[in-house]
Wavefront OBJ file of the C-alpha trace (Angstrom):
o trace
v -102.589 103.038 174.103
v -101.605 102.041 177.666
v -103.813 102.772 180.658
v -101.392 105.321 182.083
v -101.016 107.214 178.813
v -104.795 107.158 178.317
v -105.341 108.545 181.835
v -102.728 111.222 181.313
v -104.293 112.358 178.040
v -107.700 112.673 179.656
v -106.434 114.523 182.708
v -104.707 117.107 180.537
v -107.624 117.619 178.135
v -109.445 120.784 179.311
v -112.502 120.066 177.121
v -112.988 116.784 178.898
v -112.459 118.259 182.327
v -114.967 121.044 181.672
v -117.773 118.559 181.048
v -120.249 118.970 183.896
v -121.661 115.550 183.267
v -118.234 114.042 183.957
v -116.990 116.070 186.938
v -113.375 114.970 187.428
v -111.629 117.150 189.971
v -107.934 117.474 189.094
v -105.559 120.437 188.964
v -102.542 121.342 186.869
v -99.310 120.467 188.639
v -98.334 124.129 188.924
v -101.222 124.905 191.251
v -100.136 124.884 194.911
v -103.652 123.935 195.996
v -102.737 120.447 194.806
v -100.748 119.996 198.021
v -104.083 119.751 199.838
v -104.821 116.578 197.946
v -101.748 114.617 198.997
v -102.582 111.499 200.933
v -100.770 108.196 201.086
v -104.040 106.298 200.747
v -104.902 107.891 197.422
v -103.646 106.344 194.175
v -101.844 108.451 191.612
v -104.873 108.589 189.341
v -108.505 108.536 190.514
v -110.363 105.584 189.129
v -113.409 106.574 187.148
v -116.351 104.544 186.027
v -118.650 105.985 183.388
v -122.253 104.823 183.499
v -124.857 105.671 180.919
v -127.538 107.772 182.567
v -130.937 106.197 182.055
v -133.210 107.667 179.384
v -136.755 106.999 178.302
v -136.836 104.122 175.843
v -139.080 106.197 173.580
v -141.174 109.346 173.465
v -144.336 107.488 174.470
v -142.889 106.451 177.843
v -142.022 110.039 178.686
v -145.393 111.319 177.580
v -147.344 108.721 179.556
v -145.177 109.219 182.646
v -145.945 112.929 182.678
v -149.620 112.199 181.990
v -149.667 109.825 184.948
v -148.132 112.470 187.171
v -150.178 115.534 186.260
v -153.537 113.788 185.773
v -154.611 112.645 189.177
v -157.326 112.905 191.764
v -157.478 116.698 191.497
v -158.842 116.375 187.966
v -161.675 114.144 189.172
v -162.731 115.592 192.476
v -161.379 119.153 192.619
v -161.822 120.819 189.225
v -165.506 119.812 188.692
v -166.468 121.073 192.142
v -164.596 124.382 191.708
v -166.277 124.852 188.357
v -169.739 124.325 189.819
v -168.971 126.415 192.929
v -167.524 129.408 191.048
v -170.134 130.162 188.423
v -170.087 127.112 186.152
v -168.758 127.890 182.690
v -167.695 131.363 183.857
v -164.968 129.715 185.942
v -163.279 128.712 182.698
v -162.432 132.387 182.023
v -160.010 132.850 184.965
v -158.922 129.224 184.631
v -157.833 129.629 181.000
v -156.222 132.987 181.799
v -154.016 131.490 184.521
v -153.380 128.429 182.361
v -151.983 130.549 179.534
v -150.061 133.057 181.659
v -148.816 130.840 184.509
v -149.500 127.133 184.000
v -148.011 126.552 180.542
v -144.971 128.886 180.958
v -143.899 127.299 184.277
v -144.669 123.803 182.999
v -142.455 124.388 179.968
v -139.761 126.019 182.097
v -139.441 123.031 184.432
v -139.666 120.440 181.669
v -137.026 122.166 179.529
v -134.781 122.797 182.524
v -134.511 119.079 183.245
v -133.890 118.258 179.589
v -131.284 121.013 179.239
v -129.221 120.094 182.288
v -129.862 116.345 182.325
v -130.146 116.626 186.106
v -132.759 116.225 188.818
v -134.539 119.055 190.561
v -131.657 120.019 192.873
v -128.530 119.777 190.737
v -130.257 121.501 187.816
v -130.404 124.751 189.836
v -126.783 124.250 190.850
v -125.897 124.517 187.164
v -128.255 127.416 186.379
v -127.892 129.635 189.452
v -126.081 128.101 192.440
v -127.388 130.597 194.989
v -130.941 129.452 194.259
v -130.209 125.762 194.665
v -132.509 126.060 197.658
v -135.407 126.021 195.189
v -134.530 122.403 194.511
v -134.317 121.532 198.196
v -137.625 123.266 198.862
v -139.259 121.337 196.040
v -137.838 118.098 197.429
v -139.389 118.783 200.815
v -142.734 119.439 199.124
v -142.359 116.228 197.139
v -141.492 114.231 200.272
v -144.540 115.566 202.134
v -146.689 114.737 199.131
v -145.609 111.098 198.912
v -146.226 110.745 202.651
v -149.825 111.911 202.621
v -151.045 111.377 199.047
v -150.801 107.597 199.364
v -153.322 107.697 202.224
v -155.996 108.524 199.626
v -154.813 105.488 197.698
v -155.237 103.325 200.822
v -158.802 104.613 201.246
v -159.515 103.791 197.622
v -158.129 100.258 198.010
v -160.313 99.754 201.082
v -163.442 100.839 199.191
v -162.435 98.726 196.194
v -162.231 95.594 198.330
v -165.546 96.513 199.956
v -167.164 96.705 196.498
v -166.881 92.942 196.037
v -169.643 92.113 198.530
v -173.069 90.777 197.651
v -174.428 93.990 199.187
v -172.440 97.207 199.268
v -171.673 97.775 202.974
v -172.340 101.511 202.820
v -175.949 101.200 201.669
v -177.664 99.970 204.855
v -177.822 100.656 208.584
v -177.717 97.004 209.622
v -174.003 96.901 210.332
v -172.068 96.808 213.581
v -170.622 100.278 213.043
v -173.978 102.005 212.515
v -175.635 104.146 215.190
v -179.260 104.574 216.125
v -179.362 107.856 214.193
v -178.625 106.098 210.908
v -181.441 106.287 208.347
v -181.510 103.352 205.935
v -180.978 104.880 202.508
v -182.587 102.133 200.427
v -185.789 102.339 202.481
v -186.040 106.058 203.230
v -184.372 107.805 200.278
v -187.688 109.277 199.110
v -188.683 110.786 202.440
v -185.814 113.106 203.254
v -188.040 115.835 204.640
v -189.210 113.615 207.505
v -185.720 112.889 208.769
v -184.556 113.838 212.250
v -182.195 116.806 212.373
v -179.574 114.488 213.878
v -180.090 111.742 211.314
v -177.010 110.364 209.591
v -176.644 108.420 206.365
v -175.112 104.931 206.057
v -172.631 106.396 203.551
v -171.347 108.957 206.034
v -171.232 106.417 208.845
v -169.346 103.895 206.733
v -166.783 106.577 205.902
v -166.385 108.059 209.367
v -167.015 105.051 211.616
v -165.992 101.992 209.571
v -163.136 103.319 207.438
v -161.685 106.108 209.578
v -163.017 105.328 213.057
v -162.898 109.111 213.393
v -162.113 110.467 216.850
v -163.150 113.801 218.327
v -160.028 115.659 217.253
v -156.296 115.638 216.719
v -155.880 115.510 220.499
v -157.348 111.982 220.414
v -155.131 110.067 217.992
v -156.406 106.684 219.205
v -155.224 103.341 217.850
v -154.132 102.320 214.355
v -156.890 101.077 212.029
v -155.100 97.876 211.071
v -157.255 97.011 208.076
v -156.565 100.458 206.664
v -152.876 100.069 207.571
v -152.857 96.839 205.543
v -154.220 98.727 202.534
v -151.519 101.343 203.076
v -148.804 98.675 203.154
v -150.159 97.093 199.976
v -150.156 100.492 198.272
v -146.532 101.097 199.229
v -145.453 97.664 197.976
v -147.092 98.263 194.600
v -145.569 101.731 194.255
v -142.108 100.494 195.256
v -142.006 97.806 192.597
v -143.356 100.217 189.986
v -140.348 102.483 190.524
v -137.609 100.176 191.813
v -135.696 99.962 188.508
v -136.027 103.645 187.696
v -137.351 104.702 184.328
v -136.721 101.194 183.015
v -139.613 99.904 185.154
v -141.776 103.011 185.548
v -141.550 103.654 181.808
v -143.210 100.303 181.172
v -145.788 100.477 183.966
v -147.225 103.788 182.732
v -148.476 102.114 179.558
v -151.212 100.613 181.724
v -151.540 102.910 184.746
v -151.786 106.108 182.677
v -154.323 104.779 180.170
v -156.582 102.601 182.320
v -158.139 105.569 184.227
v -159.200 107.031 180.867
v -160.976 103.798 180.013
v -162.821 103.843 183.335
v -163.656 107.535 182.942
v -165.173 106.922 179.507
v -167.193 103.980 180.850
v -168.518 106.065 183.746
v -169.256 109.003 181.430
v -171.288 106.859 179.047
v -173.150 105.292 181.940
v -173.789 108.671 183.558
v -175.162 110.260 180.397
v -177.748 107.467 180.058
v -179.214 108.083 183.530
v -182.311 110.234 184.187
v -181.401 113.673 185.518
v -177.935 113.612 183.940
v -178.656 116.646 181.738
v -179.690 118.672 184.792
v -176.422 117.778 186.481
v -174.347 118.840 183.473
v -176.355 122.034 183.122
v -175.690 122.791 186.779
v -171.990 122.015 186.247
v -171.500 124.472 183.374
v -174.349 126.983 183.727
v -172.606 130.409 183.615
v -173.089 133.017 186.304
v -171.163 136.158 185.374
v -171.568 137.724 188.828
v -168.927 135.334 190.186
v -166.188 137.087 188.210
v -166.366 139.977 190.673
v -165.399 137.638 193.524
v -161.605 137.559 194.073
v -161.887 134.064 195.536
v -162.897 132.728 192.115
v -159.620 133.956 190.640
v -157.737 132.512 193.609
v -159.364 129.119 193.085
v -158.490 129.205 189.378
v -154.823 129.981 190.073
v -154.511 127.320 192.764
v -156.163 124.692 190.564
v -153.774 125.394 187.681
v -150.668 125.143 189.876
v -152.013 122.122 191.766
v -153.009 120.106 188.718
v -149.848 120.905 186.746
v -147.586 119.815 189.630
v -145.293 122.833 189.264
v -142.956 123.921 192.034
v -141.975 120.451 193.244
v -139.307 119.751 190.641
v -141.053 116.585 189.524
v -141.345 117.787 185.928
v -137.664 118.674 185.933
v -136.689 115.146 186.940
v -138.945 113.600 184.300
v -137.551 115.908 181.627
v -133.975 115.021 182.585
v -134.426 111.526 181.103
v -135.293 112.956 177.679
v -132.924 113.032 174.753
v -131.237 116.402 174.493
v -132.893 117.313 171.186
v -136.423 116.301 172.173
v -138.970 118.993 171.288
v -140.130 119.723 174.831
v -141.813 122.928 173.631
v -144.506 121.034 171.735
v -144.682 118.453 174.501
v -145.516 121.127 177.066
v -148.469 122.462 175.085
v -149.803 118.995 174.291
v -149.588 117.804 177.896
v -151.149 120.975 179.312
v -154.083 120.843 176.907
v -154.618 117.145 177.663
v -154.613 117.833 181.390
v -157.223 120.590 181.162
v -159.387 118.604 178.739
v -159.321 115.654 181.131
v -160.512 117.869 183.987
v -163.386 119.130 181.871
v -164.448 115.636 180.747
v -164.178 114.312 184.314
v -166.664 116.988 185.326
v -169.212 115.607 182.848
v -168.727 112.085 184.227
v -169.103 113.204 187.841
v -171.972 115.681 187.491
v -174.050 113.485 185.213
v -174.176 110.942 188.039
v -174.711 113.599 190.724
v -177.571 114.928 188.597
v -179.067 111.445 188.599
v -178.755 111.268 192.379
v -180.458 114.628 192.896
v -183.229 113.506 190.523
v -183.808 110.308 192.490
v -183.761 112.081 195.854
v -185.836 115.044 194.702
v -183.346 117.570 196.093
v -181.247 120.361 194.625
v -177.912 119.185 193.225
v -176.090 121.732 195.383
v -176.972 119.599 198.419
v -175.244 116.505 197.011
v -172.251 118.069 195.221
v -169.053 117.831 197.270
v -165.326 118.175 196.734
v -162.321 116.112 197.716
v -162.765 112.961 199.820
v -166.417 113.875 200.386
v -167.082 113.404 196.667
v -165.072 110.204 196.226
v -166.032 108.415 199.440
v -169.529 109.689 200.301
v -171.357 111.300 197.381
v -170.237 108.956 194.615
v -170.755 105.702 196.585
v -174.240 106.986 197.364
v -174.884 107.580 193.672
v -173.683 104.176 192.452
v -175.833 102.475 195.082
v -178.891 103.727 193.186
v -177.819 102.138 189.889
v -178.467 98.637 188.626
v -175.442 96.402 189.318
v -174.028 98.823 191.923
v -171.042 96.574 192.710
v -169.867 96.822 189.100
v -170.012 100.614 188.943
v -168.493 100.985 192.403
v -165.588 98.746 191.363
v -165.087 100.746 188.147
v -165.027 104.035 190.012
v -162.621 102.936 192.731
v -160.364 101.214 190.218
v -160.099 104.582 188.504
v -159.321 106.286 191.834
v -156.675 103.663 192.694
v -154.900 103.867 189.350
v -154.963 107.653 189.341
v -153.329 107.543 192.771
v -150.805 104.803 191.971
v -149.605 106.575 188.846
v -149.010 109.900 190.542
v -147.450 108.273 193.599
v -144.792 106.132 191.972
v -143.827 108.890 189.519
v -143.363 111.185 192.519
v -141.147 108.504 194.083
v -139.130 108.188 190.885
v -138.551 111.950 190.774
v -137.606 112.091 194.447
v -135.029 109.334 194.076
v -133.715 110.867 190.837
v -132.999 114.198 192.501
v -131.145 112.617 195.417
v -129.207 110.201 193.184
v -128.042 113.009 190.907
v -126.479 114.750 193.907
v -124.254 111.749 194.648
v -124.123 109.688 191.442
v -120.870 107.913 192.324
v -122.580 106.464 195.393
v -126.200 105.828 194.463
v -125.627 104.625 190.897
v -123.388 101.807 192.085
v -124.865 98.363 192.611
v -128.286 98.291 194.262
v -127.901 101.458 196.316
v -130.530 103.315 194.339
v -133.063 100.585 195.124
v -132.077 100.736 198.788
v -132.587 104.514 198.762
v -136.059 103.987 197.341
v -136.740 101.340 199.987
v -135.661 103.690 202.786
v -137.911 106.491 201.480
v -140.865 104.101 201.215
v -140.211 102.619 204.654
v -139.879 105.959 206.445
v -142.929 107.347 204.649
v -144.922 104.238 205.599
v -144.042 104.671 209.277
v -145.025 108.350 209.224
v -148.173 107.490 207.258
v -149.302 105.143 210.042
v -150.225 108.187 212.123
v -152.691 109.105 209.353
v -154.502 105.762 209.550
v -155.208 106.087 213.263
v -158.563 107.208 214.649
v -157.337 110.797 214.586
v -155.395 110.344 211.370
v -157.719 112.387 209.189
v -156.844 115.506 211.191
v -153.120 114.918 210.530
v -153.895 114.277 206.858
v -155.637 117.634 206.653
v -152.607 119.410 208.144
v -150.456 118.077 205.317
v -153.081 118.832 202.686
v -153.952 122.354 203.859
v -150.590 123.709 205.006
v -147.693 121.689 203.620
v -148.625 120.508 200.117
v -150.805 123.214 198.567
v -151.122 126.968 198.458
v -148.414 129.324 199.625
v -145.307 127.054 199.312
v -146.140 126.220 195.694
v -146.845 129.856 194.846
v -143.608 131.107 196.347
v -141.362 128.488 194.736
v -143.024 128.888 191.334
v -142.606 132.678 191.539
v -138.911 132.410 192.398
v -138.344 129.941 189.555
v -139.609 132.403 186.965
v -137.586 135.245 188.494
v -134.452 133.112 188.448
v -134.787 132.160 184.773
v -136.195 135.494 183.624
v -133.781 137.811 185.414
v -130.877 136.097 187.197
v -129.917 133.532 184.562
v -131.479 135.605 181.800
v -134.427 134.829 179.558
v -132.395 135.535 176.402
v -129.641 133.170 177.456
v -132.203 130.510 178.290
v -133.825 131.012 174.878
v -130.446 130.348 173.280
v -130.170 127.128 175.275
v -133.620 126.050 174.125
v -132.763 126.872 170.508
v -129.695 124.694 170.901
v -131.956 121.853 172.062
v -134.968 122.018 169.763
v -133.529 123.915 166.803
v -135.595 127.108 167.030
v -136.528 129.817 169.518
v -139.933 129.528 171.197
v -142.517 132.255 170.944
v -141.598 135.517 172.665
v -144.743 135.068 174.726
v -142.837 132.612 176.978
v -140.037 135.120 177.516
v -142.361 137.908 178.561
v -144.327 135.555 180.803
v -141.160 134.480 182.649
v -139.937 138.049 183.057
v -143.105 140.001 183.759
v -146.543 138.419 183.530
v -146.128 135.166 185.464
v -144.182 136.500 188.481
v -146.498 139.500 188.791
v -149.658 137.377 188.689
v -148.266 134.772 191.086
v -147.051 137.471 193.474
v -150.537 139.016 193.443
v -152.167 135.662 194.166
v -149.606 134.989 196.909
v -150.328 138.344 198.543
v -154.074 137.752 198.341
v -153.612 134.276 199.842
v -151.781 135.737 202.822
v -154.432 138.409 203.330
v -157.354 135.990 203.084
v -155.689 133.181 205.029
v -158.003 131.414 207.468
v -157.023 128.700 209.964
v -157.878 125.105 209.157
v -161.104 123.525 210.414
v -162.663 120.121 209.847
v -166.154 120.074 208.355
v -166.640 123.665 209.603
v -167.297 122.244 213.070
v -163.991 121.116 214.567
v -161.387 123.793 215.312
v -157.788 122.690 215.644
v -155.873 123.540 218.839
v -153.228 126.240 218.642
v -150.393 123.725 218.507
v -152.067 122.027 215.534
v -151.905 125.256 213.553
v -148.284 125.783 214.650
v -147.411 122.297 213.422
v -149.087 123.014 210.080
v -147.262 126.327 209.680
v -143.957 124.634 210.479
v -144.636 122.086 207.747
v -145.293 124.902 205.284
v -142.257 126.918 206.399
v -139.895 123.935 206.248
v -140.000 123.928 202.452
v -140.098 127.679 201.909
v -137.182 128.410 204.270
v -134.882 126.196 202.219
v -134.476 129.044 199.736
v -133.168 131.822 202.039
v -131.187 129.352 204.180
v -129.331 128.052 201.138
v -128.665 131.595 199.924
v -127.044 132.459 203.252
v -125.102 129.203 203.350
v -123.755 129.548 199.822
v -122.569 133.094 200.494
v -120.972 132.027 203.775
v -118.886 129.161 202.352
v -117.800 130.937 199.167
v -114.349 132.620 199.381
v -113.722 136.218 198.429
v -115.268 139.617 199.041
v -119.036 139.983 199.142
v -119.084 141.219 195.552
v -116.951 138.293 194.412
v -119.147 135.858 196.302
v -122.328 137.184 194.732
v -120.787 136.970 191.285
v -119.540 133.458 191.928
v -122.849 132.067 193.227
v -124.872 133.605 190.404
v -122.587 132.348 187.613
v -123.963 129.368 185.669
v -121.940 126.220 185.034
v -119.598 126.260 182.056
v -121.640 123.898 179.914
v -124.630 126.244 180.241
v -122.537 128.856 178.436
v -121.481 126.610 175.557
v -121.784 127.819 172.009
v -124.876 126.860 170.029
v -124.504 123.462 168.463
v -122.516 121.935 171.335
v -124.903 119.423 172.826
v -124.727 117.720 176.176
v -123.869 114.082 176.526
v -125.881 111.555 178.446
v -122.875 110.149 180.250
v -122.483 110.288 183.997
v -118.894 109.741 185.066
v -118.499 108.615 188.619
v -115.186 109.294 190.270
v -113.470 108.064 193.398
v -112.716 111.540 194.642
v -109.551 112.393 196.561
v -109.746 113.513 200.169
v -109.140 117.008 201.562
v -110.814 118.868 198.681
v -113.394 120.787 200.692
v -112.570 124.098 199.058
v -112.928 122.688 195.578
v -116.064 120.768 196.485
v -117.671 123.936 197.823
v -116.691 125.878 194.715
v -117.971 123.151 192.419
v -121.267 122.883 194.269
v -121.710 126.604 193.858
v -121.241 126.289 190.094
v -117.848 128.028 189.865
v -115.916 126.836 186.886
v -112.596 128.446 187.795
v -111.129 128.933 191.255
v -109.041 132.097 191.118
v -105.667 131.914 192.764
v -102.092 131.092 191.815
v -102.857 129.337 188.564
v -106.226 128.020 187.452
v -107.983 125.040 188.891
v -110.363 123.305 186.556
v -113.354 121.885 188.433
l 1 2 3 4 5 6 7 8 9 10 11 12 13 14 15 16 17 18 19 20 21 22 23 24 25 26 27 28 29 30 31 32 33 34 35 36 37 38 39 40 41 42 43 44 45 46 47 48 49 50 51 52 53 54 55 56 57 58 59 60 61 62 63 64 65 66 67 68 69 70 71 72 73 74 75 76 77 78 79 80 81 82 83 84 85 86 87 88 89 90 91 92 93 94 95 96 97 98 99 100 101 102 103 104 105 106 107 108 109 110 111 112 113 114 115 116 117 118 119 120 121 122 123 124 125 126 127 128 129 130 131 132 133 134 135 136 137 138 139 140 141 142 143 144 145 146 147 148 149 150 151 152 153 154 155 156 157 158 159 160 161 162 163 164 165 166 167 168 169 170 171 172 173 174 175 176 177 178 179 180 181 182 183 184 185 186 187 188 189 190 191 192 193 194 195 196 197 198 199 200 201 202 203 204 205 206 207 208 209 210 211 212 213 214 215 216 217 218 219 220 221 222 223 224 225 226 227 228 229 230 231 232 233 234 235 236 237 238 239 240 241 242 243 244 245 246 247 248 249 250 251 252 253 254 255 256 257 258 259 260 261 262 263 264 265 266 267 268 269 270 271 272 273 274 275 276 277 278 279 280 281 282 283 284 285 286 287 288 289 290 291 292 293 294 295 296 297 298 299 300 301 302 303 304 305 306 307 308 309 310 311 312 313 314 315 316 317 318 319 320 321 322 323 324 325 326 327 328 329 330 331 332 333 334 335 336 337 338 339 340 341 342 343 344 345 346 347 348 349 350 351 352 353 354 355 356 357 358 359 360 361 362 363 364 365 366 367 368 369 370 371 372 373 374 375 376 377 378 379 380 381 382 383 384 385 386 387 388 389 390 391 392 393 394 395 396 397 398 399 400 401 402 403 404 405 406 407 408 409 410 411 412 413 414 415 416 417 418 419 420 421 422 423 424 425 426 427 428 429 430 431 432 433 434 435 436 437 438 439 440 441 442 443 444 445 446 447 448 449 450 451 452 453 454 455 456 457 458 459 460 461 462 463 464 465 466 467 468 469 470 471 472 473 474 475 476 477 478 479 480 481 482 483 484 485 486 487 488 489 490 491 492 493 494 495 496 497 498 499 500 501 502 503 504 505 506 507 508 509 510 511 512 513 514 515 516 517 518 519 520 521 522 523 524 525 526 527 528 529 530 531 532 533 534 535 536 537 538 539 540 541 542 543 544 545 546 547 548 549 550 551 552 553 554 555 556 557 558 559 560 561 562 563 564 565 566 567 568 569 570 571 572 573 574 575 576 577 578 579 580 581 582 583 584 585 586 587 588 589 590 591 592 593 594 595 596 597 598 599 600 601 602 603 604 605 606 607 608 609 610 611 612 613 614 615 616 617 618 619 620 621 622 623 624 625 626 627 628 629 630 631 632 633 634 635 636 637 638
């Protein structure tokens, strides 16, 4: 068959043209809209180049990639502290409730959505419900903020890791250039805490605040860049770039090590912790139930936020990872297995952490509540203090910070992979040509590195907290996750989505998922969102430093920048869509044609890139809004 006859047969085959994964924009000759496409510089037939969209080489790569993403620092330093703070074992009651009613349903929704559409976190919503494509853009903003600030923790961990290879751990004594006269030498005075001056400081706190951070008096005093910390940041970015630079072909191989090594370190630290005196007291304190905490609404808030935070829902990352699956992969079973593994890891991490904190409280003769901390305070003050009391402290410090570094690296480069995937899927004909995808990744890493430099200045911790408190947790995640369930449950239709899932995995999931998407999950998340708004308190540092008014405004703008993507896109899509208001609403809520296919018709994994003709703005707008047919004089297949 000649090239021209082959091209003509394709361009007249409606089944081929209706394939969303091969979006060729051509019209029948009878349609007058074709006149818009005439241009002397355009050849008679658009040249197309079909590239195989990358997929995971096997099921293990996918599983480990998701494990690396969802199991991170929050499992080690956030869940154990929340458990101890909110009534010990009693905290597991609200935690499991939100896990079953919110965590697993949304996790499965996002994972299956990527696998169903074969698209990243933006274009998947374009195919499901075009008017809510803003959910994808909002998730991308959240993901971008996360990669900018999350890697700062990785840089801190690298700094501590390098510091662990000294003959004497630098945070254990007051004989260093950065120490003040108020510093009390821990190794000499750890048994006489009651005789300390009220203004006394520990070498661990001074190493963290004065040596690592060089902490200034506030965000108003940004100061100079901490160049040694900036070097650790640069090293972290280089490692993450090369982990993700070839897409799933490289990241799928790296996760074999980065996703499993933290488990090895966690087991080593757990065994070591359980052999220390006082470990049982620490574990008892960690899980000892106090039923009175269930009456505190904040406990339920903490449980909901921990579930959403640790399962990485709302950013679209799971959608991008799922898009590289084979169409018939059983993502239903995968969702349950991954969720249970995540929660079990959090629980086991609590035993590893609190066994060692129990040992520290035993050695110091103080209540464990005085040494238990959350977040960076646990990783960079409390835990270094604990390992300093063990035999071979350099070894255990290196093990701990290796675990922190690998937990951070894994989550970071998978985030990068998902971010690049979503952008590439919007413009496949451009980014999937040559090395442009690698250049896109390089640009994202470079810009994020430059912005991250402001977080390794003397006032950088205050900027870091703005990202952590306002932009990357809490209200934005709750709102996007709520809208996702409403979109699938009501706008697209839970029954229709169940049919799509049956087409993928061969059977319909339990009705429990359907009722969660339609009723239980959005109602619970809306309640938590409302409570969060009512109980909202402005950010402070260490309960002593209060941010200036413009600091809070900056934080609120960061939070609003992701949330506002949803209503702004709704207004934009309605504005650019032709027709009456009723026709516009119908058009922008109509799924793509291949979402309406009959059961048994599976998607392909091909991505056809096309040199598109000029002057097709109307058709481009209609296609982006998911309209299969443009009504007019004749039909235009998009």
